[in-house]
ZADO-1210 file (C-alpha; in nm, 4 decimals, padded with zeros to 6 digits):
<atoms>
<atom x="02.4843" y="-03.1150" z="00.7116" code="MET" pos="1"/>
<atom x="02.7543" y="-02.9586" z="00.5122" code="LYS" pos="2"/>
<atom x="02.6479" y="-02.5828" z="00.4165" code="LYS" pos="3"/>
<atom x="02.6608" y="-02.5380" z="00.0985" code="ARG" pos="4"/>
<atom x="02.8787" y="-02.1839" z="-00.0682" code="LYS" pos="5"/>
<atom x="02.7268" y="-01.9713" z="-00.2313" code="SER" pos="6"/>
<atom x="02.8518" y="-01.9382" z="-00.5946" code="LYS" pos="7"/>
<atom x="02.8553" y="-01.5257" z="-00.5837" code="LYS" pos="8"/>
<atom x="02.9572" y="-01.3302" z="-00.9364" code="THR" pos="9"/>
<atom x="03.1777" y="-01.0274" z="-00.8531" code="ALA" pos="10"/>
<atom x="02.9800" y="-00.7433" z="-00.9143" code="LEU" pos="11"/>
<atom x="03.0510" y="-00.5240" z="-01.2428" code="THR" pos="12"/>
<atom x="02.8848" y="-00.4034" z="-01.4837" code="ARG" pos="13"/>
<atom x="02.9079" y="-00.6239" z="-01.6783" code="ASP" pos="14"/>
<atom x="02.7525" y="-00.8615" z="-01.4484" code="TYR" pos="15"/>
<atom x="02.4305" y="-00.5542" z="-01.4021" code="LEU" pos="16"/>
<atom x="02.3996" y="-00.5311" z="-01.8059" code="VAL" pos="17"/>
<atom x="02.3600" y="-00.9285" z="-01.8170" code="ARG" pos="18"/>
<atom x="02.0994" y="-00.8694" z="-01.5477" code="ALA" pos="19"/>
<atom x="01.9394" y="-00.6584" z="-01.7384" code="THR" pos="20"/>
<atom x="01.8816" y="-00.8273" z="-01.9945" code="TYR" pos="21"/>
<atom x="01.7779" y="-01.1208" z="-01.8350" code="ASN" pos="22"/>
<atom x="01.5506" y="-00.9125" z="-01.6584" code="TYR" pos="23"/>
<atom x="01.4269" y="-00.7155" z="-01.9358" code="LEU" pos="24"/>
<atom x="01.3805" y="-01.0238" z="-02.1594" code="GLN" pos="25"/>
<atom x="01.1001" y="-01.1977" z="-01.9378" code="ARG" pos="26"/>
<atom x="00.9549" y="-00.8764" z="-01.8230" code="PHE" pos="27"/>
<atom x="00.8124" y="-00.4823" z="-01.9692" code="ALA" pos="28"/>
<atom x="00.9080" y="-00.2234" z="-01.7480" code="THR" pos="29"/>
<atom x="00.9699" y="00.1271" z="-01.6844" code="THR" pos="30"/>
<atom x="01.3252" y="00.3828" z="-01.6317" code="GLU" pos="31"/>
<atom x="01.2171" y="00.3710" z="-01.2137" code="LYS" pos="32"/>
<atom x="01.1502" y="-00.0436" z="-01.1732" code="ASN" pos="33"/>
<atom x="01.4351" y="-00.1135" z="-01.4164" code="LEU" pos="34"/>
<atom x="01.7148" y="00.1534" z="-01.1927" code="ALA" pos="35"/>
<atom x="01.5169" y="-00.0078" z="-00.7998" code="GLN" pos="36"/>
<atom x="01.5617" y="-00.3985" z="-00.9728" code="ILE" pos="37"/>
<atom x="01.9058" y="-00.3608" z="-01.0403" code="LEU" pos="38"/>
<atom x="01.9764" y="-00.1330" z="-00.7115" code="ASP" pos="39"/>
<atom x="01.8125" y="-00.4424" z="-00.5419" code="ARG" pos="40"/>
<atom x="02.0499" y="-00.6576" z="-00.6702" code="LYS" pos="41"/>
<atom x="02.3401" y="-00.4123" z="-00.5658" code="VAL" pos="42"/>
<atom x="02.2902" y="-00.4161" z="-00.2489" code="ARG" pos="43"/>
<atom x="02.2695" y="-00.8067" z="-00.2600" code="ARG" pos="44"/>
<atom x="02.6148" y="-00.8649" z="-00.3514" code="ARG" pos="45"/>
<atom x="02.8368" y="-00.5701" z="-00.1673" code="LEU" pos="46"/>
<atom x="03.1255" y="-00.6806" z="00.0157" code="PRO" pos="47"/>
<atom x="03.1198" y="-00.5514" z="00.3778" code="ASP" pos="48"/>
<atom x="03.4313" y="-00.3476" z="00.2634" code="THR" pos="49"/>
<atom x="03.4749" y="-00.0069" z="00.0846" code="ASP" pos="50"/>
<atom x="03.1146" y="00.0235" z="00.0788" code="GLU" pos="51"/>
<atom x="03.0635" y="00.3472" z="00.0272" code="HIS" pos="52"/>
<atom x="03.2613" y="00.3274" z="-00.2734" code="GLU" pos="53"/>
<atom x="03.0955" y="00.0765" z="-00.4621" code="ILE" pos="54"/>
<atom x="02.7931" y="00.1157" z="-00.4332" code="TYR" pos="55"/>
<atom x="02.8482" y="00.4800" z="-00.5642" code="SER" pos="56"/>
<atom x="03.0321" y="00.3090" z="-00.8615" code="GLN" pos="57"/>
<atom x="02.7485" y="00.0790" z="-00.8965" code="ALA" pos="58"/>
<atom x="02.4953" y="00.3545" z="-00.9344" code="LYS" pos="59"/>
<atom x="02.6714" y="00.5517" z="-01.1952" code="SER" pos="60"/>
<atom x="02.7044" y="00.2010" z="-01.3838" code="TRP" pos="61"/>
<atom x="02.3659" y="00.1280" z="-01.3069" code="ILE" pos="62"/>
<atom x="02.2310" y="00.5071" z="-01.4614" code="GLU" pos="63"/>
<atom x="02.4067" y="00.4574" z="-01.7663" code="ASP" pos="64"/>
<atom x="02.2439" y="00.1096" z="-01.8106" code="ILE" pos="65"/>
<atom x="01.9258" y="00.2225" z="-01.7767" code="VAL" pos="66"/>
<atom x="01.9696" y="00.5045" z="-02.0139" code="GLN" pos="67"/>
<atom x="02.1169" y="00.2516" z="-02.2773" code="LYS" pos="68"/>
<atom x="01.8248" y="00.0591" z="-02.2246" code="ALA" pos="69"/>
<atom x="01.5753" y="00.3582" z="-02.3111" code="VAL" pos="70"/>
<atom x="01.7928" y="00.4623" z="-02.6228" code="GLN" pos="71"/>
<atom x="01.7532" y="00.1131" z="-02.7389" code="GLN" pos="72"/>
<atom x="01.3998" y="00.0987" z="-02.6819" code="ASN" pos="73"/>
<atom x="01.3642" y="-00.1634" z="-02.4913" code="LEU" pos="74"/>
<atom x="01.2583" y="00.0526" z="-02.1430" code="VAL" pos="75"/>
<atom x="00.9475" y="00.2406" z="-02.3068" code="ASN" pos="76"/>
<atom x="00.7495" y="00.4397" z="-02.0020" code="ASP" pos="77"/>
<atom x="00.4624" y="00.5205" z="-02.2347" code="ARG" pos="78"/>
<atom x="00.4437" y="00.1720" z="-02.4369" code="GLN" pos="79"/>
<atom x="00.3881" y="00.0261" z="-02.0317" code="PHE" pos="80"/>
<atom x="00.1689" y="00.2425" z="-01.9841" code="ALA" pos="81"/>
<atom x="00.0163" y="00.2271" z="-02.2407" code="GLU" pos="82"/>
<atom x="-00.0334" y="-00.1698" z="-02.2477" code="ALA" pos="83"/>
<atom x="-00.0398" y="-00.2375" z="-01.8473" code="ARG" pos="84"/>
<atom x="-00.3626" y="00.0168" z="-01.9220" code="ALA" pos="85"/>
<atom x="-00.5140" y="-00.1863" z="-02.1239" code="LYS" pos="86"/>
<atom x="-00.4841" y="-00.4936" z="-01.9224" code="SER" pos="87"/>
<atom x="-00.5505" y="-00.3179" z="-01.6215" code="LEU" pos="88"/>
<atom x="-00.8736" y="-00.1993" z="-01.7568" code="LEU" pos="89"/>
<atom x="-00.9578" y="-00.5417" z="-01.8954" code="ARG" pos="90"/>
<atom x="-00.9648" y="-00.7509" z="-01.5359" code="SER" pos="91"/>
<atom x="-01.1947" y="-00.4709" z="-01.3650" code="GLY" pos="92"/>
<atom x="-01.0053" y="-00.2314" z="-01.2305" code="ASN" pos="93"/>
<atom x="-01.1408" y="00.1146" z="-01.1633" code="SER" pos="94"/>
<atom x="-00.9663" y="00.3963" z="-01.3378" code="LYS" pos="95"/>
<atom x="-00.8755" y="00.5097" z="-00.9817" code="ILE" pos="96"/>
<atom x="-00.6661" y="00.2033" z="-00.9689" code="LYS" pos="97"/>
<atom x="-00.4807" y="00.1386" z="-01.2667" code="ILE" pos="98"/>
<atom x="-00.3399" y="00.5056" z="-01.1890" code="VAL" pos="99"/>
<atom x="-00.2043" y="00.3907" z="-00.8887" code="GLN" pos="100"/>
<atom x="-00.0980" y="00.1283" z="-00.9976" code="LYS" pos="101"/>
<atom x="00.1014" y="00.2891" z="-01.3157" code="LEU" pos="102"/>
<atom x="00.2327" y="00.5222" z="-01.0560" code="MET" pos="103"/>
<atom x="00.3518" y="00.2393" z="-00.7665" code="ALA" pos="104"/>
<atom x="00.5912" y="00.1081" z="-01.1041" code="LYS" pos="105"/>
<atom x="00.7549" y="00.4638" z="-01.1678" code="GLY" pos="106"/>
<atom x="00.5174" y="00.4991" z="-01.4550" code="VAL" pos="107"/>
<atom x="00.5849" y="00.9515" z="-01.4704" code="SER" pos="108"/>
<atom x="00.2254" y="01.1569" z="-01.3880" code="ALA" pos="109"/>
<atom x="00.2347" y="01.3112" z="-01.6980" code="ASP" pos="110"/>
<atom x="00.2611" y="01.0345" z="-01.8995" code="ILE" pos="111"/>
<atom x="-00.0641" y="00.8023" z="-01.6709" code="VAL" pos="112"/>
<atom x="-00.2614" y="01.1813" z="-01.7345" code="GLU" pos="113"/>
<atom x="-00.2426" y="01.0974" z="-02.1175" code="GLN" pos="114"/>
<atom x="-00.2545" y="00.6903" z="-02.1001" code="VAL" pos="115"/>
<atom x="-00.5993" y="00.7643" z="-01.9079" code="MET" pos="116"/>
<atom x="-00.7037" y="01.0224" z="-02.0971" code="GLY" pos="117"/>
<atom x="-00.6439" y="00.8375" z="-02.4416" code="ASN" pos="118"/>
<atom x="-00.8237" y="00.5020" z="-02.2941" code="LEU" pos="119"/>
<atom x="-01.1087" y="00.7529" z="-02.1962" code="SER" pos="120"/>
<atom x="-01.1662" y="00.8453" z="-02.5395" code="GLU" pos="121"/>
<atom x="-01.1179" y="00.5219" z="-02.6199" code="GLN" pos="122"/>
<atom x="-01.3643" y="00.3473" z="-02.4080" code="TYR" pos="123"/>
<atom x="-01.6980" y="00.5929" z="-02.3197" code="GLU" pos="124"/>
<atom x="-01.8095" y="00.3558" z="-01.9925" code="ASP" pos="125"/>
<atom x="-01.5091" y="00.2494" z="-01.8613" code="MET" pos="126"/>
<atom x="-01.5677" y="00.2213" z="-01.5418" code="ASP" pos="127"/>
<atom x="-01.9463" y="00.0760" z="-01.5734" code="PHE" pos="128"/>
<atom x="-01.7568" y="-00.1521" z="-01.8237" code="LEU" pos="129"/>
<atom x="-01.4737" y="-00.1949" z="-01.5769" code="ALA" pos="130"/>
<atom x="-01.6928" y="-00.2892" z="-01.2759" code="ALA" pos="131"/>
<atom x="-01.9081" y="-00.5642" z="-01.4328" code="ILE" pos="132"/>
<atom x="-01.6064" y="-00.6974" z="-01.5028" code="LYS" pos="133"/>
<atom x="-01.4846" y="-00.6210" z="-01.1450" code="TYR" pos="134"/>
<atom x="-01.8418" y="-00.8162" z="-00.9916" code="ALA" pos="135"/>
<atom x="-01.8354" y="-01.0911" z="-01.2190" code="ARG" pos="136"/>
<atom x="-01.4331" y="-01.2049" z="-01.0913" code="LYS" pos="137"/>
<atom x="-01.5543" y="-01.1929" z="-00.7905" code="ARG" pos="138"/>
<atom x="-01.9406" y="-01.2993" z="-00.8465" code="ARG" pos="139"/>
<atom x="-02.1419" y="-01.0002" z="-00.7343" code="PHE" pos="140"/>
<atom x="-02.4359" y="-00.9702" z="-00.8024" code="GLY" pos="141"/>
<atom x="-02.6395" y="-01.1042" z="-01.0612" code="ALA" pos="142"/>
<atom x="-02.3803" y="-01.3013" z="-01.0849" code="PHE" pos="143"/>
<atom x="-02.3673" y="-01.4741" z="-00.7214" code="SER" pos="144"/>
<atom x="-02.4834" y="-01.7810" z="-00.6177" code="THR" pos="145"/>
<atom x="-02.5664" y="-01.7020" z="-00.2491" code="LEU" pos="146"/>
<atom x="-02.8930" y="-01.4525" z="-00.3830" code="HIS" pos="147"/>
<atom x="-03.0388" y="-01.4717" z="-00.7330" code="ASP" pos="148"/>
<atom x="-02.9099" y="-01.0658" z="-00.8075" code="GLY" pos="149"/>
<atom x="-03.2687" y="-00.8736" z="-00.7136" code="GLN" pos="150"/>
<atom x="-03.1495" y="-00.7544" z="-00.3471" code="GLU" pos="151"/>
<atom x="-02.7987" y="-00.5456" z="-00.2573" code="LEU" pos="152"/>
<atom x="-02.5673" y="-00.6636" z="-00.0389" code="VAL" pos="153"/>
<atom x="-02.3917" y="-00.3847" z="00.1587" code="GLU" pos="154"/>
<atom x="-02.0475" y="-00.6703" z="00.1475" code="LYS" pos="155"/>
<atom x="-02.0622" y="-00.6079" z="-00.2117" code="GLU" pos="156"/>
<atom x="-02.0918" y="-00.2450" z="-00.2663" code="LEU" pos="157"/>
<atom x="-01.7966" y="-00.1887" z="-00.0453" code="ALA" pos="158"/>
<atom x="-01.6026" y="-00.3691" z="-00.1681" code="SER" pos="159"/>
<atom x="-01.6708" y="-00.2088" z="-00.4832" code="MET" pos="160"/>
<atom x="-01.6289" y="00.1326" z="-00.3442" code="CYS" pos="161"/>
<atom x="-01.3066" y="00.0082" z="-00.2004" code="ARG" pos="162"/>
<atom x="-01.1663" y="-00.1280" z="-00.5373" code="ALA" pos="163"/>
<atom x="-01.2004" y="00.2416" z="-00.6665" code="GLY" pos="164"/>
<atom x="-01.6050" y="00.2735" z="-00.8270" code="PHE" pos="165"/>
<atom x="-01.8300" y="00.5654" z="-00.7217" code="SER" pos="166"/>
<atom x="-02.1609" y="00.4301" z="-00.5319" code="TYR" pos="167"/>
<atom x="-02.3728" y="00.5232" z="-00.8120" code="ALA" pos="168"/>
<atom x="-02.1826" y="00.2567" z="-01.0993" code="ILE" pos="169"/>
<atom x="-02.1455" y="-00.0016" z="-00.7796" code="ALA" pos="170"/>
<atom x="-02.5541" y="00.0450" z="-00.7330" code="GLY" pos="171"/>
<atom x="-02.6271" y="00.0150" z="-01.0841" code="ARG" pos="172"/>
<atom x="-02.3681" y="-00.3150" z="-01.1107" code="VAL" pos="173"/>
<atom x="-02.5127" y="-00.4315" z="-00.8031" code="LEU" pos="174"/>
<atom x="-02.9162" y="-00.3571" z="-00.8858" code="LYS" pos="175"/>
<atom x="-02.9131" y="-00.5189" z="-01.2624" code="MET" pos="176"/>
<atom x="-02.9805" y="-00.8725" z="-01.3673" code="THR" pos="177"/>
<atom x="-02.7192" y="-01.1237" z="-01.5483" code="GLY" pos="178"/>
<atom x="-02.9119" y="-01.0739" z="-01.8856" code="GLU" pos="179"/>
<atom x="-02.8421" y="-00.7272" z="-01.8613" code="GLU" pos="180"/>
<atom x="-02.4985" y="-00.7056" z="-01.7371" code="LEU" pos="181"/>
<atom x="-02.3714" y="-01.0659" z="-02.0045" code="GLU" pos="182"/>
<atom x="-02.5671" y="-00.7774" z="-02.2474" code="GLU" pos="183"/>
<atom x="-02.3998" y="-00.4871" z="-02.1721" code="VAL" pos="184"/>
<atom x="-02.0256" y="-00.6812" z="-02.1352" code="LEU" pos="185"/>
<atom x="-02.0823" y="-00.8172" z="-02.5290" code="TYR" pos="186"/>
<atom x="-02.1927" y="-00.5803" z="-02.7322" code="GLN" pos="187"/>
<atom x="-01.8900" y="-00.3289" z="-02.5301" code="LYS" pos="188"/>
<atom x="-01.5682" y="-00.5247" z="-02.5183" code="SER" pos="189"/>
<atom x="-01.2132" y="-00.4019" z="-02.5250" code="TYR" pos="190"/>
</atoms>
């Protein structure tokens, strides 16, 4: 069997610009995450010789490209954080998990704090509603087909606590009947 030759394009500024626009067409991201993605592309393409000179030059290209993307409003950490936080909340993530996931993507602590403050004002029982959605997604409590929903299963409670919900909220959700849970979900949807 013959080995296929890989066709790697040369590492140039234009290559990084094209890679940036291709990535941004498909995904929303933060400044820090975009810089990390471009850095990984550079590291994969680095030749063995003169590694340090090319890498330092590529780092400056990356900084310029990321700054231009921010100036053109293609990358906006605040908009990313707001959209991602709402999406995570709708899918049943706790406040703690949302903060952790935003910080992992490179959103600054100030922006995370402001976004979470806005969400708390918008949705008063944010963690309670998210806990209900989490229970429905994982089929816990009244949503379970294994038991009638009246008994409190310790494994389910532990799972909800590991997901970032308080013991009180998790216990409250697991003790409620299916009708009560559905009523809360449909009254206060987001």
